[in-house]
N, C-alpha and C positions, 0 to 999 in steps of 0.2 A: 687612507680612509680612515675617519674618524671610528668610535664605534656603532655611532646612532647611524650611518647609511652604509655602514654596514650589516646592522638590524635589519634595517630596512630591505637591503639587498637582498636578504637572506629571505625574509619573509616574499619578497615578490616572486626568486624562484621557486617557492615551498607550494606557492599559489600557481603559482604557472605548471609546474608539473603536476599537480591535482588536476586543472584547467585542460591542461594537453590529457590526462586520464580520460575527463570526460567526454572530451572530442574521440579518442579512440573506440570506447566502449559506445557512444551515438551513435559513432557510423560505421563498423567495422563489424561490433560484437551485439548490439539489441536486438533479439529479432523481430522482427513484422509479418502480422498474418497476412497470406495473401488477400486480397479485395475483393474475387472472383474464385470463393474455393468451387471444388468438385463436389457432390453432392456424398454426404455421410453414410456410406452403409452399415456402421455400425447402429447399435442403439443406444445413445443416447439420454441419461435420467437427469435435468434440468432440475436442482433443490435448494429451496427459499425458504431460509427460517425466516418469519418475522416477528417483531411483537411490537405493539403500539406505531403502527405505520399506515393507521390510514388517511393519514394526509398526505400519502406521496409513494404508497407503494402501485395505485393503478397504472402510471405509466411506464413504471419496471414490470407487470404482466401483461400488457397492452406488447412489449416486444419482445415477450416469453413466447408468445402464443404467435407474433409473428414471423418468429425463423423460419428459415429455408434451408432449402439443404436440410434434410433433416426427417429422412421419411418415417422414421423410427423415433419418436421424439416423448416422451415423456416428460410433465410438469408434474413436481411434489413439493406442496408449500406447507409448511407446517406453524401454524399459529400456536406461538411461545406463551401462550395467559396473556394476550392482548384484552384489555379494558376499555379500549375506545370505537371497538365496532371495524374492526381489522379484516374482521375473517365476512363480513358480509358486506366489506369493498369487495374483496375477492373474488365473493360469488358472484356479485354483480356481473367485474370485469368478463368473468369466466366465460356464464351464457350458459352454461351445461357443455362448454367443447370439453368432448372425452379427453383430449392430450392431459387434461387440468385435475389430478387430486388433490381436495383440502383435506390436512387430518390437525387433530387437539394434541398440542402437546400437553408435557407437564411439568409439573415444577422438580427444576434437577435432584439426582438426589445428592448425599453427603459427599461430598470432594469432589462435584463435580461443578464447573459455571455453568452459565445458560446457555452460550451459541456453541459451544462444542459439544454439549448435550442435545440440542439441538440438531445441530449437524449429523451428531452422531446415528440418530432414531432416523432424518432424513436417508442418509444412507444404509440402513436398513431397511428401508421403505421401496427404495428404488425396488423396480421390476427387476427379475434374474437374469431377465437376456441383455441388461445394459451392461456394457463393457468400460463407458466413459462417465464419470460423476461430475456433472459444475455445480460449484456451490455460485450462488448470485445471492450479491445481500440487496435489501426493498428500494436503494438508493442510486441502484444501476441503470441505466435503460440501455439497450441493447441494439446496435444495428441490426438489419434483416441479416445479415449473416454471419455474424456474429460470432455464434456458438461453430456453425461450421471451419468457419477460418480457426478459429481455435483451436478444435478436435485437429484437423489438417499442421499445426504447427506442430502440437503437442504430439502426433504420431512421427512426424517428420523430424524432430528433437532426439527422437526413440526416448523420451522422459518418461517419467511415474506422474510429476506433480508440472506443469504450466501454470508462473502466473500472469495474465495477459493484464499488464494494466492499464485503465481506462483514463482517459480525459478530466481530469479532477475539475469540477467547477467551482471556484471561488465565488461567492457572491459581495459581503463584506471586507472592508480596509482589513481586518485582521487575519480572514480566510488567505486573501491573497495574499500576506504577508507571510503567514508559515504551511498552507498547503502545499505549494511549488517545493518545500522542502523534501515533501516526501518523494519523491523521484530524484532529483537532484542530490542527495546523500549516497543513494546506491549509482547511481552512473557515477560519482564521484568518487566513491571510496570502493565498491565493490569490484574487485575484475571480474570483469562476468565469462570473458570464457575460463578461468579457472575455476569460477564457482559452476560450472557446466561440467567440468571433467574432473572438479576434485572432488574426492569422495567425504570431506574432513564436513562435517557439521556446521560447526560454526560459519562458512562461506555460504551460508541463505539465506534468502531474500524472499519476500513471496507479500502479496496484497491480500486481502480476507474477500473485499470487494466482488473479486472475481476469480475464481480460481477451477482449473480443468484437471482431473487425474487420472490415469486408466485407474477401475476398480480393481486390478489382481495388485496392484503394486500399493494404494492404499490400505487392503486388506493388510496385503505383508507388513505394513508400517505398522499398523496396530488402530488405523485409523483417526476418528476425534477420541477415542481409548484414550489413545496413546497421550493425549496433549490436551485432557478432562479436566485440569485444575492450573492453566498458562490461560493468561492473560491476551498475549497476542501469540494465541493459538493455529494463528495462519503459517507465519516463520516459524512453530515449533513444529508448525506437520513437513512443511519443509524439509526441517532436519531429523525428525522421524524417516521419512524419505531415504533420506541420504544415509540413516543408520541404519537402514533395512536393506542397502546395495542400490536406492535407486535412483534413478537423473532428475534433475531437477532443469528448471530452463524459466528464464522472464522473457517478456514480450510488451514492444508496445501496440497497444491496443487502444491508442487515441482517434483513431477513424472507426473503430466498431464499438465502443464504446464511451457513457459518459456517467461521472457519480458525482452528485454532492455530499461529500459526508455529512457536513454541517449546516444548517439554516441559520447559524448566527456566530458571532464570536462566545457566546454564551455555551453554546453547546459545544464550542470547539475544545473552549476549556476545560470541560469537564469530559469532554472526551479524550483528551492528552489527558489529562489529570490520572485518569482512570488505568492508562498506558504507558507514559514513560518511565514511570521508576523501573517496568519489568524489560527495558531496552536494554541498557545498560549493564546490567549483570550484579552489582553493586554501588552504593554511594558513592566508594574510591572511582571506581570506574567512569561512574558518570558527570564526576567532577573533572577528571582527567580531561575526556571527549570534549567537555563545554569549553572547558579552559583553553585548548588547542583548537578548537573552532572560533570563539572568540580571539583568540594570538591572531589568527587568520586572515579574518575576516570581516573582526570589527576595531583591532586597534587599527588599521592603516589609514583609514580614513582620517582619523584621528591624529595619529603621528602626521601628517602630512600636513593637517590642520596647525599641531604644534611646531611642528620643523619649521613651515613658510612664515609663519608667526614670528620664530626666533634668528630668521634670516638663516636658515641651512636648506641653500635650493637643492645640494645631492640628497642629503637623505627624504626630502620632501617631494622632490619625482619617484622615487625609490619604492616610499610609503603608497604615493597617489599610483603606482603602477599598480602594484600590488591589490591595490582595491579593486582598478579597472581590470585587470585577469577575474578577480573573483564574478565580479560582474558580468564577463565574459562567460564565465563557467554556469552562471543562473542559466543564459541565454542559450545555452548551448542543449543546455535541457530543457528548458521551456519548449525550443523547438522540438526540441525531440521527441519533445509525448506530449503533442497537442497544446500545452501552457499559453500563461499569456509574459513575454518576454518585455516588451515596454510600459508603462516607466520602469515595473514593478521590480526588474534585477535593481536598478541602482540604489533600491532599499533595502540590497542583502546585506548589509553590516546591523541592521534594526531585526530583519527576519532572523537570523543566527541569533541575535540576544536575545530577542521573543521566544526563542527555542529554551535559550539557559533559564528562562525566566520557569516558562511551563516544568522545565521537569524541576527544577529548584519546588516548584507548588507542588509535583507529582509528589516526589518524597515527602513532604514536607504534611499534607493530608495522608500517607499511609502511614506517617509514625504514629497520626491519630486516630487513626481508624479511622477516617471522614468518607472514605471512596465509596461511592454509590456508583451503578449504571441504571440504567433503566429500571429505580425500583429497588433492584438487589445488589447488596452488598458485593464489593470488590473484595476478595479473599486477599 
């Protein structure tokens, strides 16, 4: 066997092993909340930070007010310095519902980023009887039993933090290329069973769009004060929970919640720009991860075309197999999390390449101190 055929076969074996891991995670270890949960006897506080969300907060609020199975529900909304009339929209949708309180936020003090500060204040404002805190973003729309099902899953997992991932809605071509990678990455590379059982903070994942926490565990972890200056406050909060001795869990909530994180390619580009640099620990680690992803998922179709053009059928077929196995992993991830599989999965090499460019751009802007989000500088 030539070195080229050996390299192509090695790529196919590596991608195949990762795709098998995706299948095992998706079919065996990924938790799924019950579709018809029992009513929750505990007091639950749903906490919603908003900043300039007048154009999309109404569906989220309506879905929160329509939650069922929660006889002791309170909803606290914090308007974090909005200038677009967000507070007026909240008042109009709430229509005097006594379960909902709207409070006005304050600029974050030195050393705090805006979202951790807003979330910590919301947690402090939650009623003292609430034993569960549910953080929701304004771009999330919940099904009627979503919160009750998530609380049931939190308790069944005996966890201090549960991250029920919503179905990610993607509209533009750029969103469809990049957004499915959110779930694909942790389903492919994170051993979910080990993540739940291990106390290692490095084995952690979470999505801040929809987070459910045992209040006592949240306090033991230090709350959002422990992650006050972290861009990825959701993942860092999960790590803080682990460091405090708590357990974390992930769940597929695609049947219970949906979220369109960004409304355009420009929003997506800027959103990833503010946070990707914080995902890898260092530029060296980022470079290594991106190069590995490109080798495993972007190189095979190019290698297949090159080998076929050179009349080398064996490496061409092996490289084609590596590409198809990568596509299969994306299909499994999409099916498991309510995403769109076809034809989007066929563009997986382009998705990975685009993620690499977004990562480079994020580091580039940070070096130039040009990162901003929602009108505030990113530390």
